[in-house]
C-alpha positions in Angstrom: -34.7 256.4 66.6 -31.3 257.4 67.9 -29.9 255.3 70.8 -32.2 252.3 70.2 -30.6 248.9 70.1 -32.0 245.6 69.3 -31.0 242.2 70.6 -31.2 239.0 68.7 -30.6 235.5 70.1 -28.7 233.0 67.9 -27.8 229.4 68.4 -24.0 229.1 68.9 -22.6 226.8 66.2 -19.2 225.7 65.0 -19.6 228.3 62.3 -20.2 231.3 64.6 -18.7 230.4 68.0 -15.7 232.7 67.4 -18.1 235.6 66.8 -19.8 234.7 70.1 -16.5 234.7 71.9 -15.8 238.1 70.5 -18.9 239.6 72.1 -18.2 242.1 74.9 -20.0 244.7 77.1 -19.0 248.2 78.0 -16.2 248.4 80.7 -18.7 249.7 83.2 -20.8 246.5 82.7 -17.9 244.0 83.2 -18.9 243.2 86.8 -22.5 242.6 85.8 -22.1 239.6 83.5 -19.9 236.5 83.3 -17.3 236.3 80.5 -18.7 234.7 77.3 -16.3 231.7 77.5 -17.6 230.9 81.0 -21.2 231.1 79.9 -20.6 228.9 76.9 -18.8 226.4 79.1 -21.7 226.3 81.5 -24.2 225.8 78.7 -22.1 222.9 77.4 -21.8 221.2 80.8 -25.4 222.0 81.9 -27.4 222.0 78.6 -30.8 222.2 80.4 -31.7 224.7 83.1 -32.5 223.1 86.5 -36.1 222.0 86.8 -36.7 221.5 83.1 -37.6 218.1 81.7 
């Protein structure tokens, strides 16, 4: 199928963090998501979502 994309979640590790930092969105999507570095920093500082045990 043309135009079909798949998404795969991966754990960010010391071996692949640079690849994670290299991820980007289209320019018209920049205002819709936070930069990868900010998201990784938040995941480090707040490893569990609020309300989870």
